[in-house]
PyMOL commands that place a pseudoatom at each C-alpha (Angstrom):
pseudoatom trace, name=CA, resn=MET, resi=1, chain=A, elem=C, hetatm=0, pos=[24.590, -48.177, 35.649]
pseudoatom trace, name=CA, resn=THR, resi=2, chain=A, elem=C, hetatm=0, pos=[26.974, -45.639, 33.369]
pseudoatom trace, name=CA, resn=PHE, resi=3, chain=A, elem=C, hetatm=0, pos=[26.274, -42.619, 31.537]
pseudoatom trace, name=CA, resn=ASN, resi=4, chain=A, elem=C, hetatm=0, pos=[26.549, -44.498, 28.659]
pseudoatom trace, name=CA, resn=ASP, resi=5, chain=A, elem=C, hetatm=0, pos=[24.023, -46.998, 29.532]
pseudoatom trace, name=CA, resn=ILE, resi=6, chain=A, elem=C, hetatm=0, pos=[21.386, -44.469, 30.103]
pseudoatom trace, name=CA, resn=PHE, resi=7, chain=A, elem=C, hetatm=0, pos=[21.332, -42.986, 26.771]
pseudoatom trace, name=CA, resn=LYS, resi=8, chain=A, elem=C, hetatm=0, pos=[22.633, -45.515, 24.518]
pseudoatom trace, name=CA, resn=SER, resi=9, chain=A, elem=C, hetatm=0, pos=[19.226, -46.051, 22.544]
pseudoatom trace, name=CA, resn=SER, resi=10, chain=A, elem=C, hetatm=0, pos=[18.383, -41.912, 22.644]
pseudoatom trace, name=CA, resn=PHE, resi=11, chain=A, elem=C, hetatm=0, pos=[21.052, -39.862, 22.439]
pseudoatom trace, name=CA, resn=LEU, resi=12, chain=A, elem=C, hetatm=0, pos=[24.557, -41.345, 21.631]
pseudoatom trace, name=CA, resn=GLU, resi=13, chain=A, elem=C, hetatm=0, pos=[23.245, -43.507, 18.617]
pseudoatom trace, name=CA, resn=ASN, resi=14, chain=A, elem=C, hetatm=0, pos=[21.835, -40.527, 17.015]
pseudoatom trace, name=CA, resn=VAL, resi=15, chain=A, elem=C, hetatm=0, pos=[24.743, -38.585, 17.130]
pseudoatom trace, name=CA, resn=THR, resi=16, chain=A, elem=C, hetatm=0, pos=[26.997, -40.964, 15.269]
pseudoatom trace, name=CA, resn=GLN, resi=17, chain=A, elem=C, hetatm=0, pos=[24.178, -40.642, 11.984]
pseudoatom trace, name=CA, resn=PHE, resi=18, chain=A, elem=C, hetatm=0, pos=[25.473, -36.755, 12.298]
pseudoatom trace, name=CA, resn=SER, resi=19, chain=A, elem=C, hetatm=0, pos=[27.764, -35.966, 9.405]
pseudoatom trace, name=CA, resn=PRO, resi=20, chain=A, elem=C, hetatm=0, pos=[30.160, -32.701, 9.532]
pseudoatom trace, name=CA, resn=LEU, resi=21, chain=A, elem=C, hetatm=0, pos=[31.025, -32.726, 5.822]
pseudoatom trace, name=CA, resn=ASP, resi=22, chain=A, elem=C, hetatm=0, pos=[27.197, -32.643, 4.777]
pseudoatom trace, name=CA, resn=THR, resi=23, chain=A, elem=C, hetatm=0, pos=[26.427, -30.385, 7.179]
pseudoatom trace, name=CA, resn=LEU, resi=24, chain=A, elem=C, hetatm=0, pos=[29.251, -27.623, 6.209]
pseudoatom trace, name=CA, resn=ILE, resi=25, chain=A, elem=C, hetatm=0, pos=[28.518, -28.792, 2.313]
pseudoatom trace, name=CA, resn=GLY, resi=26, chain=A, elem=C, hetatm=0, pos=[25.059, -27.747, 3.144]
pseudoatom trace, name=CA, resn=MET, resi=27, chain=A, elem=C, hetatm=0, pos=[25.805, -24.444, 5.753]
pseudoatom trace, name=CA, resn=LEU, resi=28, chain=A, elem=C, hetatm=0, pos=[27.681, -22.991, 2.644]
pseudoatom trace, name=CA, resn=VAL, resi=29, chain=A, elem=C, hetatm=0, pos=[25.463, -23.455, 0.240]
pseudoatom trace, name=CA, resn=ALA, resi=30, chain=A, elem=C, hetatm=0, pos=[22.832, -21.657, 2.118]
pseudoatom trace, name=CA, resn=LEU, resi=31, chain=A, elem=C, hetatm=0, pos=[24.959, -19.045, 2.755]
pseudoatom trace, name=CA, resn=VAL, resi=32, chain=A, elem=C, hetatm=0, pos=[25.198, -18.464, -1.028]
pseudoatom trace, name=CA, resn=ILE, resi=33, chain=A, elem=C, hetatm=0, pos=[22.094, -18.809, -1.530]
pseudoatom trace, name=CA, resn=GLY, resi=34, chain=A, elem=C, hetatm=0, pos=[20.766, -16.374, 1.731]
pseudoatom trace, name=CA, resn=LEU, resi=35, chain=A, elem=C, hetatm=0, pos=[23.712, -13.558, 0.427]
pseudoatom trace, name=CA, resn=PHE, resi=36, chain=A, elem=C, hetatm=0, pos=[22.039, -14.053, -2.909]
pseudoatom trace, name=CA, resn=ILE, resi=37, chain=A, elem=C, hetatm=0, pos=[18.533, -13.457, -2.300]
pseudoatom trace, name=CA, resn=PHE, resi=38, chain=A, elem=C, hetatm=0, pos=[19.816, -10.359, 0.631]
pseudoatom trace, name=CA, resn=MET, resi=39, chain=A, elem=C, hetatm=0, pos=[21.663, -8.753, -2.904]
pseudoatom trace, name=CA, resn=VAL, resi=40, chain=A, elem=C, hetatm=0, pos=[18.127, -9.337, -4.632]
pseudoatom trace, name=CA, resn=TYR, resi=41, chain=A, elem=C, hetatm=0, pos=[16.304, -7.708, -2.609]
pseudoatom trace, name=CA, resn=LYS, resi=42, chain=A, elem=C, hetatm=0, pos=[18.690, -4.570, -1.652]
pseudoatom trace, name=CA, resn=LYS, resi=43, chain=A, elem=C, hetatm=0, pos=[18.563, -3.789, -5.476]
pseudoatom trace, name=CA, resn=THR, resi=44, chain=A, elem=C, hetatm=0, pos=[14.614, -4.425, -6.292]
pseudoatom trace, name=CA, resn=PHE, resi=45, chain=A, elem=C, hetatm=0, pos=[13.674, -2.226, -3.003]
pseudoatom trace, name=CA, resn=ASN, resi=46, chain=A, elem=C, hetatm=0, pos=[11.796, 0.602, -4.136]
pseudoatom trace, name=CA, resn=GLY, resi=47, chain=A, elem=C, hetatm=0, pos=[9.481, 1.300, -0.629]
pseudoatom trace, name=CA, resn=VAL, resi=48, chain=A, elem=C, hetatm=0, pos=[9.823, 4.383, 1.553]
pseudoatom trace, name=CA, resn=MET, resi=49, chain=A, elem=C, hetatm=0, pos=[12.742, 2.836, 3.955]
pseudoatom trace, name=CA, resn=TYR, resi=50, chain=A, elem=C, hetatm=0, pos=[15.093, 0.292, 3.364]
pseudoatom trace, name=CA, resn=SER, resi=51, chain=A, elem=C, hetatm=0, pos=[15.299, -2.017, 6.521]
pseudoatom trace, name=CA, resn=SER, resi=52, chain=A, elem=C, hetatm=0, pos=[18.792, -3.773, 6.771]
pseudoatom trace, name=CA, resn=SER, resi=53, chain=A, elem=C, hetatm=0, pos=[17.535, -5.857, 9.617]
pseudoatom trace, name=CA, resn=PHE, resi=54, chain=A, elem=C, hetatm=0, pos=[15.406, -7.542, 7.266]
pseudoatom trace, name=CA, resn=ALA, resi=55, chain=A, elem=C, hetatm=0, pos=[17.710, -8.040, 4.898]
pseudoatom trace, name=CA, resn=LEU, resi=56, chain=A, elem=C, hetatm=0, pos=[19.906, -9.976, 7.369]
pseudoatom trace, name=CA, resn=THR, resi=57, chain=A, elem=C, hetatm=0, pos=[16.975, -11.661, 8.226]
pseudoatom trace, name=CA, resn=LEU, resi=58, chain=A, elem=C, hetatm=0, pos=[16.839, -13.502, 5.099]
pseudoatom trace, name=CA, resn=VAL, resi=59, chain=A, elem=C, hetatm=0, pos=[20.260, -14.436, 5.103]
pseudoatom trace, name=CA, resn=GLY, resi=60, chain=A, elem=C, hetatm=0, pos=[19.630, -16.433, 9.078]
pseudoatom trace, name=CA, resn=LEU, resi=61, chain=A, elem=C, hetatm=0, pos=[16.399, -17.672, 7.904]
pseudoatom trace, name=CA, resn=ALA, resi=62, chain=A, elem=C, hetatm=0, pos=[17.712, -19.704, 5.057]
pseudoatom trace, name=CA, resn=LEU, resi=63, chain=A, elem=C, hetatm=0, pos=[20.531, -21.272, 7.275]
pseudoatom trace, name=CA, resn=VAL, resi=64, chain=A, elem=C, hetatm=0, pos=[18.333, -21.603, 10.363]
pseudoatom trace, name=CA, resn=THR, resi=65, chain=A, elem=C, hetatm=0, pos=[15.774, -23.586, 8.042]
pseudoatom trace, name=CA, resn=THR, resi=66, chain=A, elem=C, hetatm=0, pos=[18.495, -25.809, 6.140]
pseudoatom trace, name=CA, resn=LEU, resi=67, chain=A, elem=C, hetatm=0, pos=[19.629, -26.627, 9.787]
pseudoatom trace, name=CA, resn=VAL, resi=68, chain=A, elem=C, hetatm=0, pos=[16.384, -27.886, 10.791]
pseudoatom trace, name=CA, resn=ILE, resi=69, chain=A, elem=C, hetatm=0, pos=[15.745, -29.545, 7.368]
pseudoatom trace, name=CA, resn=MET, resi=70, chain=A, elem=C, hetatm=0, pos=[18.872, -31.250, 8.008]
pseudoatom trace, name=CA, resn=ALA, resi=71, chain=A, elem=C, hetatm=0, pos=[18.041, -32.412, 11.331]
pseudoatom trace, name=CA, resn=VAL, resi=72, chain=A, elem=C, hetatm=0, pos=[14.439, -33.340, 10.675]
pseudoatom trace, name=CA, resn=THR, resi=73, chain=A, elem=C, hetatm=0, pos=[15.916, -35.746, 7.433]
pseudoatom trace, name=CA, resn=SER, resi=74, chain=A, elem=C, hetatm=0, pos=[18.120, -37.841, 9.367]
pseudoatom trace, name=CA, resn=ASN, resi=75, chain=A, elem=C, hetatm=0, pos=[15.960, -39.041, 12.131]
pseudoatom trace, name=CA, resn=VAL, resi=76, chain=A, elem=C, hetatm=0, pos=[11.986, -40.158, 12.089]
pseudoatom trace, name=CA, resn=VAL, resi=77, chain=A, elem=C, hetatm=0, pos=[11.399, -39.444, 15.456]
pseudoatom trace, name=CA, resn=LEU, resi=78, chain=A, elem=C, hetatm=0, pos=[13.055, -36.232, 15.781]
pseudoatom trace, name=CA, resn=SER, resi=79, chain=A, elem=C, hetatm=0, pos=[11.007, -35.081, 12.695]
pseudoatom trace, name=CA, resn=LEU, resi=80, chain=A, elem=C, hetatm=0, pos=[7.983, -35.723, 14.830]
pseudoatom trace, name=CA, resn=GLY, resi=81, chain=A, elem=C, hetatm=0, pos=[9.011, -33.706, 17.898]
pseudoatom trace, name=CA, resn=MET, resi=82, chain=A, elem=C, hetatm=0, pos=[10.035, -30.558, 15.489]
pseudoatom trace, name=CA, resn=VAL, resi=83, chain=A, elem=C, hetatm=0, pos=[6.381, -30.590, 14.228]
pseudoatom trace, name=CA, resn=GLY, resi=84, chain=A, elem=C, hetatm=0, pos=[5.381, -30.432, 17.454]
pseudoatom trace, name=CA, resn=ALA, resi=85, chain=A, elem=C, hetatm=0, pos=[7.509, -28.043, 19.194]
pseudoatom trace, name=CA, resn=LEU, resi=86, chain=A, elem=C, hetatm=0, pos=[7.312, -25.602, 15.859]
pseudoatom trace, name=CA, resn=SER, resi=87, chain=A, elem=C, hetatm=0, pos=[3.456, -25.780, 16.210]
pseudoatom trace, name=CA, resn=ILE, resi=88, chain=A, elem=C, hetatm=0, pos=[2.990, -23.934, 19.310]
pseudoatom trace, name=CA, resn=VAL, resi=89, chain=A, elem=C, hetatm=0, pos=[5.959, -21.119, 18.167]
pseudoatom trace, name=CA, resn=ARG, resi=90, chain=A, elem=C, hetatm=0, pos=[4.108, -18.137, 17.122]
pseudoatom trace, name=CA, resn=PHE, resi=91, chain=A, elem=C, hetatm=0, pos=[6.250, -15.182, 15.314]
pseudoatom trace, name=CA, resn=ARG, resi=92, chain=A, elem=C, hetatm=0, pos=[4.262, -11.924, 14.842]
pseudoatom trace, name=CA, resn=ALA, resi=93, chain=A, elem=C, hetatm=0, pos=[6.130, -9.538, 12.881]
pseudoatom trace, name=CA, resn=ALA, resi=94, chain=A, elem=C, hetatm=0, pos=[4.824, -6.469, 10.936]
pseudoatom trace, name=CA, resn=ILE, resi=95, chain=A, elem=C, hetatm=0, pos=[5.332, -6.837, 7.021]
pseudoatom trace, name=CA, resn=LYS, resi=96, chain=A, elem=C, hetatm=0, pos=[5.782, -3.167, 5.441]
pseudoatom trace, name=CA, resn=GLU, resi=97, chain=A, elem=C, hetatm=0, pos=[5.789, -3.819, 1.870]
pseudoatom trace, name=CA, resn=PRO, resi=98, chain=A, elem=C, hetatm=0, pos=[3.646, -6.842, 0.176]
pseudoatom trace, name=CA, resn=ILE, resi=99, chain=A, elem=C, hetatm=0, pos=[6.795, -8.138, -1.631]
pseudoatom trace, name=CA, resn=GLU, resi=100, chain=A, elem=C, hetatm=0, pos=[8.615, -8.879, 1.487]
pseudoatom trace, name=CA, resn=ILE, resi=101, chain=A, elem=C, hetatm=0, pos=[6.373, -12.122, 1.717]
pseudoatom trace, name=CA, resn=VAL, resi=102, chain=A, elem=C, hetatm=0, pos=[8.073, -13.443, -1.145]
pseudoatom trace, name=CA, resn=TYR, resi=103, chain=A, elem=C, hetatm=0, pos=[11.379, -13.235, 0.215]
pseudoatom trace, name=CA, resn=LEU, resi=104, chain=A, elem=C, hetatm=0, pos=[10.243, -14.602, 3.504]
pseudoatom trace, name=CA, resn=PHE, resi=105, chain=A, elem=C, hetatm=0, pos=[9.308, -17.709, 1.609]
pseudoatom trace, name=CA, resn=TRP, resi=106, chain=A, elem=C, hetatm=0, pos=[11.783, -17.678, -0.502]
pseudoatom trace, name=CA, resn=SER, resi=107, chain=A, elem=C, hetatm=0, pos=[14.356, -18.230, 2.190]
pseudoatom trace, name=CA, resn=ILE, resi=108, chain=A, elem=C, hetatm=0, pos=[12.476, -20.504, 4.020]
pseudoatom trace, name=CA, resn=ALA, resi=109, chain=A, elem=C, hetatm=0, pos=[11.867, -22.429, 0.496]
pseudoatom trace, name=CA, resn=ALA, resi=110, chain=A, elem=C, hetatm=0, pos=[15.357, -22.485, -0.387]
pseudoatom trace, name=CA, resn=GLY, resi=111, chain=A, elem=C, hetatm=0, pos=[16.705, -23.840, 3.263]
pseudoatom trace, name=CA, resn=ILE, resi=112, chain=A, elem=C, hetatm=0, pos=[14.028, -26.650, 2.940]
pseudoatom trace, name=CA, resn=VAL, resi=113, chain=A, elem=C, hetatm=0, pos=[15.422, -27.476, -0.161]
pseudoatom trace, name=CA, resn=ILE, resi=114, chain=A, elem=C, hetatm=0, pos=[18.590, -27.545, 0.539]
pseudoatom trace, name=CA, resn=GLY, resi=115, chain=A, elem=C, hetatm=0, pos=[18.273, -29.625, 3.747]
pseudoatom trace, name=CA, resn=ALA, resi=116, chain=A, elem=C, hetatm=0, pos=[16.495, -31.861, 1.919]
pseudoatom trace, name=CA, resn=GLY, resi=117, chain=A, elem=C, hetatm=0, pos=[19.974, -32.369, -0.259]
pseudoatom trace, name=CA, resn=MET, resi=118, chain=A, elem=C, hetatm=0, pos=[18.459, -31.133, -3.397]
pseudoatom trace, name=CA, resn=ILE, resi=119, chain=A, elem=C, hetatm=0, pos=[21.169, -28.457, -4.324]
pseudoatom trace, name=CA, resn=SER, resi=120, chain=A, elem=C, hetatm=0, pos=[20.970, -28.007, -7.420]
pseudoatom trace, name=CA, resn=LEU, resi=121, chain=A, elem=C, hetatm=0, pos=[17.469, -27.532, -7.555]
pseudoatom trace, name=CA, resn=ALA, resi=122, chain=A, elem=C, hetatm=0, pos=[17.915, -24.620, -5.114]
pseudoatom trace, name=CA, resn=VAL, resi=123, chain=A, elem=C, hetatm=0, pos=[20.406, -22.744, -7.036]
pseudoatom trace, name=CA, resn=ILE, resi=124, chain=A, elem=C, hetatm=0, pos=[18.524, -23.109, -10.265]
pseudoatom trace, name=CA, resn=GLY, resi=125, chain=A, elem=C, hetatm=0, pos=[15.162, -21.917, -8.800]
pseudoatom trace, name=CA, resn=SER, resi=126, chain=A, elem=C, hetatm=0, pos=[16.614, -19.464, -6.515]
pseudoatom trace, name=CA, resn=ALA, resi=127, chain=A, elem=C, hetatm=0, pos=[18.439, -18.162, -9.652]
pseudoatom trace, name=CA, resn=ILE, resi=128, chain=A, elem=C, hetatm=0, pos=[15.290, -17.963, -12.022]
pseudoatom trace, name=CA, resn=ILE, resi=129, chain=A, elem=C, hetatm=0, pos=[13.556, -16.041, -8.963]
pseudoatom trace, name=CA, resn=GLY, resi=130, chain=A, elem=C, hetatm=0, pos=[15.970, -13.805, -8.791]
pseudoatom trace, name=CA, resn=VAL, resi=131, chain=A, elem=C, hetatm=0, pos=[16.420, -12.697, -12.266]
pseudoatom trace, name=CA, resn=ILE, resi=132, chain=A, elem=C, hetatm=0, pos=[12.227, -12.412, -12.599]
pseudoatom trace, name=CA, resn=LEU, resi=133, chain=A, elem=C, hetatm=0, pos=[12.072, -10.068, -9.459]
pseudoatom trace, name=CA, resn=ILE, resi=134, chain=A, elem=C, hetatm=0, pos=[15.378, -7.848, -11.100]
pseudoatom trace, name=CA, resn=LEU, resi=135, chain=A, elem=C, hetatm=0, pos=[13.294, -7.682, -14.457]
pseudoatom trace, name=CA, resn=PHE, resi=136, chain=A, elem=C, hetatm=0, pos=[9.845, -6.644, -12.855]
pseudoatom trace, name=CA, resn=ALA, resi=137, chain=A, elem=C, hetatm=0, pos=[11.272, -4.724, -10.679]
pseudoatom trace, name=CA, resn=ASN, resi=138, chain=A, elem=C, hetatm=0, pos=[13.466, -2.462, -12.733]
pseudoatom trace, name=CA, resn=ARG, resi=139, chain=A, elem=C, hetatm=0, pos=[10.173, -2.137, -15.364]
pseudoatom trace, name=CA, resn=ARG, resi=140, chain=A, elem=C, hetatm=0, pos=[8.292, -0.734, -12.686]
pseudoatom trace, name=CA, resn=VAL, resi=141, chain=A, elem=C, hetatm=0, pos=[10.119, 2.042, -12.061]
pseudoatom trace, name=CA, resn=HIS, resi=142, chain=A, elem=C, hetatm=0, pos=[9.763, 3.182, -15.571]
pseudoatom trace, name=CA, resn=GLU, resi=143, chain=A, elem=C, hetatm=0, pos=[6.277, 3.642, -14.927]
pseudoatom trace, name=CA, resn=ASN, resi=144, chain=A, elem=C, hetatm=0, pos=[5.893, 5.744, -11.552]
pseudoatom trace, name=CA, resn=PRO, resi=145, chain=A, elem=C, hetatm=0, pos=[3.054, 7.297, -10.912]
pseudoatom trace, name=CA, resn=TYR, resi=146, chain=A, elem=C, hetatm=0, pos=[1.868, 10.598, -9.561]
pseudoatom trace, name=CA, resn=ILE, resi=147, chain=A, elem=C, hetatm=0, pos=[-0.870, 12.454, -7.414]
pseudoatom trace, name=CA, resn=LEU, resi=148, chain=A, elem=C, hetatm=0, pos=[-2.028, 15.605, -8.967]
pseudoatom trace, name=CA, resn=ILE, resi=149, chain=A, elem=C, hetatm=0, pos=[-4.116, 17.910, -6.652]
pseudoatom trace, name=CA, resn=ILE, resi=150, chain=A, elem=C, hetatm=0, pos=[-5.514, 20.842, -8.120]
pseudoatom trace, name=CA, resn=ASN, resi=151, chain=A, elem=C, hetatm=0, pos=[-7.374, 23.702, -5.929]
pseudoatom trace, name=CA, resn=CYS, resi=152, chain=A, elem=C, hetatm=0, pos=[-9.307, 25.840, -7.843]
pseudoatom trace, name=CA, resn=LYS, resi=153, chain=A, elem=C, hetatm=0, pos=[-11.769, 28.825, -7.349]
pseudoatom trace, name=CA, resn=ASP, resi=154, chain=A, elem=C, hetatm=0, pos=[-14.338, 28.365, -9.498]
pseudoatom trace, name=CA, resn=GLU, resi=155, chain=A, elem=C, hetatm=0, pos=[-15.343, 25.666, -12.545]
pseudoatom trace, name=CA, resn=LYS, resi=156, chain=A, elem=C, hetatm=0, pos=[-13.982, 28.143, -15.296]
pseudoatom trace, name=CA, resn=ALA, resi=157, chain=A, elem=C, hetatm=0, pos=[-10.304, 27.649, -14.075]
pseudoatom trace, name=CA, resn=GLU, resi=158, chain=A, elem=C, hetatm=0, pos=[-10.825, 23.915, -13.433]
pseudoatom trace, name=CA, resn=ASP, resi=159, chain=A, elem=C, hetatm=0, pos=[-11.417, 23.386, -17.138]
pseudoatom trace, name=CA, resn=THR, resi=160, chain=A, elem=C, hetatm=0, pos=[-8.711, 24.858, -18.147]
pseudoatom trace, name=CA, resn=ALA, resi=161, chain=A, elem=C, hetatm=0, pos=[-6.462, 23.493, -15.549]
pseudoatom trace, name=CA, resn=VAL, resi=162, chain=A, elem=C, hetatm=0, pos=[-7.918, 19.757, -16.922]
pseudoatom trace, name=CA, resn=GLN, resi=163, chain=A, elem=C, hetatm=0, pos=[-7.372, 20.530, -20.744]
pseudoatom trace, name=CA, resn=MET, resi=164, chain=A, elem=C, hetatm=0, pos=[-3.795, 21.933, -19.926]
pseudoatom trace, name=CA, resn=ALA, resi=165, chain=A, elem=C, hetatm=0, pos=[-2.777, 18.291, -17.819]
pseudoatom trace, name=CA, resn=LYS, resi=166, chain=A, elem=C, hetatm=0, pos=[-4.395, 16.416, -20.174]
pseudoatom trace, name=CA, resn=THR, resi=167, chain=A, elem=C, hetatm=0, pos=[-2.083, 17.940, -23.113]
pseudoatom trace, name=CA, resn=ALA, resi=168, chain=A, elem=C, hetatm=0, pos=[0.989, 18.073, -21.179]
pseudoatom trace, name=CA, resn=LEU, resi=169, chain=A, elem=C, hetatm=0, pos=[0.540, 14.675, -19.672]
pseudoatom trace, name=CA, resn=LYS, resi=170, chain=A, elem=C, hetatm=0, pos=[0.909, 11.015, -21.006]
pseudoatom trace, name=CA, resn=LYS, resi=171, chain=A, elem=C, hetatm=0, pos=[-2.317, 9.846, -18.431]
pseudoatom trace, name=CA, resn=PHE, resi=172, chain=A, elem=C, hetatm=0, pos=[-4.674, 11.815, -16.560]
pseudoatom trace, name=CA, resn=LEU, resi=173, chain=A, elem=C, hetatm=0, pos=[-7.543, 9.823, -14.922]
pseudoatom trace, name=CA, resn=ILE, resi=174, chain=A, elem=C, hetatm=0, pos=[-9.617, 11.640, -12.221]
pseudoatom trace, name=CA, resn=LYS, resi=175, chain=A, elem=C, hetatm=0, pos=[-9.535, 9.771, -8.773]
pseudoatom trace, name=CA, resn=SER, resi=176, chain=A, elem=C, hetatm=0, pos=[-11.790, 12.112, -6.833]
pseudoatom trace, name=CA, resn=LYS, resi=177, chain=A, elem=C, hetatm=0, pos=[-13.317, 16.221, -6.794]
pseudoatom trace, name=CA, resn=THR, resi=178, chain=A, elem=C, hetatm=0, pos=[-14.586, 17.705, -3.679]
pseudoatom trace, name=CA, resn=VAL, resi=179, chain=A, elem=C, hetatm=0, pos=[-16.750, 21.025, -3.689]
pseudoatom trace, name=CA, resn=SER, resi=180, chain=A, elem=C, hetatm=0, pos=[-16.869, 23.183, -1.034]
pseudoatom trace, name=CA, resn=ASN, resi=181, chain=A, elem=C, hetatm=0, pos=[-17.757, 26.947, -0.602]
pseudoatom trace, name=CA, resn=GLY, resi=182, chain=A, elem=C, hetatm=0, pos=[-14.104, 27.720, -1.075]
pseudoatom trace, name=CA, resn=GLY, resi=183, chain=A, elem=C, hetatm=0, pos=[-13.656, 26.238, -4.244]
pseudoatom trace, name=CA, resn=ILE, resi=184, chain=A, elem=C, hetatm=0, pos=[-12.923, 23.290, -6.051]
pseudoatom trace, name=CA, resn=GLU, resi=185, chain=A, elem=C, hetatm=0, pos=[-10.268, 20.636, -5.165]
pseudoatom trace, name=CA, resn=LEU, resi=186, chain=A, elem=C, hetatm=0, pos=[-9.317, 18.096, -8.282]
pseudoatom trace, name=CA, resn=THR, resi=187, chain=A, elem=C, hetatm=0, pos=[-7.336, 14.842, -7.346]
pseudoatom trace, name=CA, resn=ALA, resi=188, chain=A, elem=C, hetatm=0, pos=[-6.122, 12.604, -10.225]
pseudoatom trace, name=CA, resn=GLU, resi=189, chain=A, elem=C, hetatm=0, pos=[-3.518, 9.866, -11.150]
pseudoatom trace, name=CA, resn=VAL, resi=190, chain=A, elem=C, hetatm=0, pos=[-1.116, 11.154, -13.498]
pseudoatom trace, name=CA, resn=ARG, resi=191, chain=A, elem=C, hetatm=0, pos=[1.888, 9.885, -16.039]
pseudoatom trace, name=CA, resn=LEU, resi=192, chain=A, elem=C, hetatm=0, pos=[4.324, 12.004, -16.350]
pseudoatom trace, name=CA, resn=LYS, resi=193, chain=A, elem=C, hetatm=0, pos=[6.050, 12.824, -20.185]
pseudoatom trace, name=CA, resn=ASP, resi=194, chain=A, elem=C, hetatm=0, pos=[9.927, 12.172, -19.974]
pseudoatom trace, name=CA, resn=ALA, resi=195, chain=A, elem=C, hetatm=0, pos=[9.901, 13.260, -16.493]
pseudoatom trace, name=CA, resn=ALA, resi=196, chain=A, elem=C, hetatm=0, pos=[9.081, 16.849, -17.139]
pseudoatom trace, name=CA, resn=THR, resi=197, chain=A, elem=C, hetatm=0, pos=[7.060, 18.425, -14.126]
pseudoatom trace, name=CA, resn=SER, resi=198, chain=A, elem=C, hetatm=0, pos=[7.057, 22.279, -15.733]
pseudoatom trace, name=CA, resn=PHE, resi=199, chain=A, elem=C, hetatm=0, pos=[3.441, 21.707, -16.360]
pseudoatom trace, name=CA, resn=VAL, resi=200, chain=A, elem=C, hetatm=0, pos=[2.650, 21.941, -12.694]
pseudoatom trace, name=CA, resn=ASN, resi=201, chain=A, elem=C, hetatm=0, pos=[4.166, 25.863, -12.933]
pseudoatom trace, name=CA, resn=ALA, resi=202, chain=A, elem=C, hetatm=0, pos=[1.821, 26.491, -15.659]
pseudoatom trace, name=CA, resn=ILE, resi=203, chain=A, elem=C, hetatm=0, pos=[-0.791, 25.204, -14.178]
pseudoatom trace, name=CA, resn=GLN, resi=204, chain=A, elem=C, hetatm=0, pos=[-0.211, 27.119, -11.355]
pseudoatom trace, name=CA, resn=ASN, resi=205, chain=A, elem=C, hetatm=0, pos=[-0.222, 30.550, -13.262]
pseudoatom trace, name=CA, resn=ILE, resi=206, chain=A, elem=C, hetatm=0, pos=[-3.850, 29.740, -14.721]
pseudoatom trace, name=CA, resn=GLU, resi=207, chain=A, elem=C, hetatm=0, pos=[-6.136, 32.448, -13.292]
pseudoatom trace, name=CA, resn=GLY, resi=208, chain=A, elem=C, hetatm=0, pos=[-8.408, 30.914, -10.764]
pseudoatom trace, name=CA, resn=VAL, resi=209, chain=A, elem=C, hetatm=0, pos=[-5.743, 28.021, -9.713]
pseudoatom trace, name=CA, resn=ASP, resi=210, chain=A, elem=C, hetatm=0, pos=[-5.108, 28.581, -6.055]
pseudoatom trace, name=CA, resn=HIS, resi=211, chain=A, elem=C, hetatm=0, pos=[-2.050, 26.235, -5.777]
pseudoatom trace, name=CA, resn=VAL, resi=212, chain=A, elem=C, hetatm=0, pos=[-1.206, 22.868, -7.688]
pseudoatom trace, name=CA, resn=THR, resi=213, chain=A, elem=C, hetatm=0, pos=[0.290, 19.846, -6.148]
pseudoatom trace, name=CA, resn=LEU, resi=214, chain=A, elem=C, hetatm=0, pos=[2.406, 16.623, -7.566]
pseudoatom trace, name=CA, resn=VAL, resi=215, chain=A, elem=C, hetatm=0, pos=[3.260, 13.473, -5.434]
pseudoatom trace, name=CA, resn=SER, resi=216, chain=A, elem=C, hetatm=0, pos=[4.645, 10.685, -6.332]
pseudoatom trace, name=CA, resn=TYR, resi=217, chain=A, elem=C, hetatm=0, pos=[2.301, 7.643, -5.678]
pseudoatom trace, name=CA, resn=ASN, resi=218, chain=A, elem=C, hetatm=0, pos=[2.985, 4.032, -5.108]
pseudoatom trace, name=CA, resn=GLY, resi=219, chain=A, elem=C, hetatm=0, pos=[0.256, 2.178, -4.181]
pseudoatom trace, name=CA, resn=GLU, resi=220, chain=A, elem=C, hetatm=0, pos=[-0.208, 3.064, -0.840]
pseudoatom trace, name=CA, resn=TYR, resi=221, chain=A, elem=C, hetatm=0, pos=[-0.923, 6.259, 0.292]
pseudoatom trace, name=CA, resn=MET, resi=222, chain=A, elem=C, hetatm=0, pos=[-2.899, 9.250, -0.782]
pseudoatom trace, name=CA, resn=SER, resi=223, chain=A, elem=C, hetatm=0, pos=[-2.605, 12.324, -0.486]
for i in range(1, 223): cmd.bond("trace and resi %d" % i, "trace and resi %d" % (i + 1))
show_as sticks, trace
zoom trace
């Protein structure tokens, strides 16, 4: 019995179904789509710290998913084995930004579609998703919220500071108020007018106001 006889039915016949040209085209398209996702993520990122490793993961995820789907679609027996193998794999990675989930699913979906041979769908769908994400990300920057913290000695100073803040700001919404023997601490979500912060100095000059703090707020933390 030769090597060819042993693996004739299970291995060598499956190798003949492999198409190098189709694989090369699919991987090149996946690389282009992955780089496009990479560029959109880099352009729309506005979190605390940019992660270059996560951005590169988006490219690699598109390539790996494309390769797996190509193998699965070429052989029914292999597809069943692949499902069983992937079902026991568990990935645990911390997601710092909720928007990162969108990019992960985008890379996986692009790889699946390209691996299935629907290249036009992957290109058109990725272009639409990218444009939408860029438009909404740029729109959100113009409405950057802030947290204003005012520490006052008495109620009179508080009323004066609040009236001045409402006049100088586009939006003033009280989030919390803490009263103690040492004074009053007022926390409010605000929107600035033309990015002007001179009102902070004016509030600080009010008699009875100890100090004023203005903090950028991205929806994830409070100060």
